[in-house]
C-alpha positions in Angstrom: 20.7 -162.0 33.9 23.9 -160.0 34.1 25.8 -163.0 35.5 24.7 -165.1 32.6 25.9 -162.6 30.1 29.3 -162.4 31.9 29.5 -166.2 31.9 28.6 -166.4 28.2 31.2 -163.7 27.4 33.9 -165.5 29.4 33.1 -168.8 27.8 33.2 -167.2 24.3 36.6 -165.6 25.1 38.0 -168.9 26.3 36.9 -170.7 23.1 38.3 -167.9 20.9 41.6 -167.7 22.7 42.3 -171.5 23.1 40.6 -173.1 20.2 42.1 -173.1 16.8 39.5 -171.4 14.4 38.6 -172.6 11.0 37.3 -170.3 8.3 34.6 -170.8 5.7 34.2 -168.6 2.6 30.8 -168.9 0.8 29.3 -167.6 -2.5 25.5 -167.6 -2.2 23.1 -167.6 -5.1 19.9 -166.1 -3.7 16.8 -167.4 -5.6 14.1 -164.9 -6.5 12.5 -164.0 -3.1 10.0 -161.5 -1.8 10.2 -158.1 -0.1 7.2 -157.0 1.9 6.5 -154.0 4.2 4.2 -153.8 7.1 2.4 -150.9 5.5 -1.3 -151.6 5.0 -2.3 -152.8 1.6 1.2 -154.1 0.7 1.0 -157.6 -0.6 4.7 -157.7 -1.2 6.8 -157.7 -4.4 9.0 -160.3 -6.0 12.7 -159.7 -5.7 15.1 -160.7 -8.4 17.9 -163.2 -8.0 21.1 -162.0 -6.2 24.6 -162.9 -5.2 25.9 -162.9 -1.6 29.5 -163.5 -0.7 30.1 -164.3 3.0 32.9 -165.2 5.3 32.7 -167.1 8.6 35.0 -167.9 11.5 34.1 -171.2 13.2 35.3 -173.0 16.4 34.6 -176.6 17.4 32.9 -176.7 20.8 31.8 -180.3 20.8 32.9 -183.2 18.5 30.0 -182.5 16.1 29.2 -178.9 16.8 30.7 -175.7 15.4 29.9 -172.2 16.5 31.1 -168.9 15.2 30.3 -165.7 13.5 30.0 -164.4 10.0 29.5 -161.4 7.7 27.9 -161.2 4.3 27.3 -158.6 1.6 24.3 -158.9 -0.6 25.0 -157.4 -4.0 22.0 -155.1 -4.8 19.1 -156.9 -6.3 16.1 -155.5 -8.1 12.3 -155.7 -7.7 10.6 -157.8 -10.3 7.4 -155.9 -10.7 5.8 -154.1 -13.7 6.5 -150.4 -13.5 9.4 -150.6 -11.1 12.6 -149.2 -12.8 15.7 -151.4 -13.0 17.6 -148.9 -10.9 15.4 -149.5 -7.9 17.6 -152.1 -6.0 18.3 -153.1 -2.4 20.5 -155.4 -0.4 21.5 -156.2 3.2 24.8 -156.5 5.0 24.2 -159.3 7.6 26.4 -159.8 10.7 25.5 -163.0 12.4 26.3 -165.8 14.9 26.1 -169.3 13.5 25.8 -172.8 14.8 26.4 -175.9 12.7 25.7 -179.5 13.9 27.2 -182.3 11.8 25.8 -185.9 12.0 26.6 -189.2 10.3 30.3 -188.4 9.9 31.0 -191.9 8.4 29.4 -190.9 5.0 31.5 -189.6 2.0 30.1 -186.2 2.7 29.0 -185.0 6.2 25.5 -183.5 6.4 24.9 -180.7 8.9 22.0 -178.5 10.2 22.7 -174.8 10.3 21.2 -171.9 12.2 22.2 -168.2 11.9 21.0 -165.3 14.0 22.2 -161.7 13.8 21.7 -158.1 12.8 21.7 -156.6 9.3 22.2 -153.2 7.7 19.6 -152.3 5.1 21.0 -150.7 1.9 19.5 -149.4 -1.3 20.2 -147.4 -4.4 19.3 -143.7 -4.7 16.2 -144.7 -6.6 15.2 -147.3 -3.9 15.6 -144.6 -1.3 13.2 -142.3 -3.2 16.0 -140.0 -4.5 17.9 -140.3 -1.3 15.0 -139.0 0.8 14.6 -142.3 2.7 16.5 -143.3 5.8 17.2 -147.1 5.9 17.8 -148.9 9.2 18.8 -152.4 10.1 17.0 -155.2 11.8 17.2 -158.8 12.9 18.2 -161.5 10.4 17.9 -165.2 10.8 18.4 -168.3 8.6 18.0 -172.0 8.9 19.2 -174.7 6.5 21.1 -177.8 5.7 24.6 -178.4 4.4 26.9 -181.1 3.1 30.7 -181.0 3.7 33.3 -182.9 1.7 36.4 -184.0 3.7 38.6 -181.8 1.4 36.8 -178.7 2.7 34.2 -178.1 -0.1 30.7 -177.6 1.1 27.2 -176.9 -0.2 24.5 -175.2 1.9 20.8 -174.6 1.2 19.4 -171.9 3.5 16.0 -170.2 4.0 17.0 -166.6 5.0 15.0 -163.7 6.4 16.2 -160.1 6.6 14.5 -157.1 8.2 15.0 -153.4 7.9 13.3 -150.0 8.4 12.3 -147.6 5.6 11.5 -144.0 6.7 10.7 -140.8 4.7 9.8 -138.0 7.1 8.5 -135.6 4.4 5.9 -138.2 3.3 5.1 -139.6 6.8 6.3 -143.0 5.8 7.7 -145.3 8.5 7.6 -149.0 7.7 9.4 -152.3 8.4 10.5 -154.2 5.3 11.1 -158.0 5.3 13.1 -159.8 2.6 12.9 -163.6 2.4 14.8 -165.9 0.0 16.2 -169.3 -0.4 20.0 -169.3 -1.0 22.2 -172.0 -2.5 25.7 -171.4 -1.1 29.0 -173.0 -2.4 31.8 -172.8 0.1 35.2 -173.8 1.2 36.2 -174.5 4.8 39.9 -174.2 5.7 
């Protein structure tokens, strides 16, 4: 196993050092999603729409395949439930690896399939953290989607995204895993 990790690290360093990277800046519009905890009796809550800017560095590893990494920042979004104050908001900061496979390059726009996998940091307002008594921890994030790229660098992506984090309040004996799922429409520019 250790040999495979060393081989992957060497291959990644070779690609990074010798391949010319391209970059992609995105602005994501996250549709109303849901946030749910693993606590018993939690049926989940609707999350309000949000905005997520992100930035990716990409390298061509095969004629139709790009790999790279990215970072995003979800602007805090509220919970759309009766009785929940507007100040109760949360967000995530995802750091992820991405793979993009393009096909049918002879079309006016190039369609692609996208897969992201990474780790995220869970964030929330003071009110979301129960007056700052809660400790928020990160978790695994993943996304799958499709995109379309224009030859001039403009692109559109539609992604199903899943983010995980932990929510812990020692004084109240609360220790739960929260999952936020959403569909995001992302407008971007690749350069």
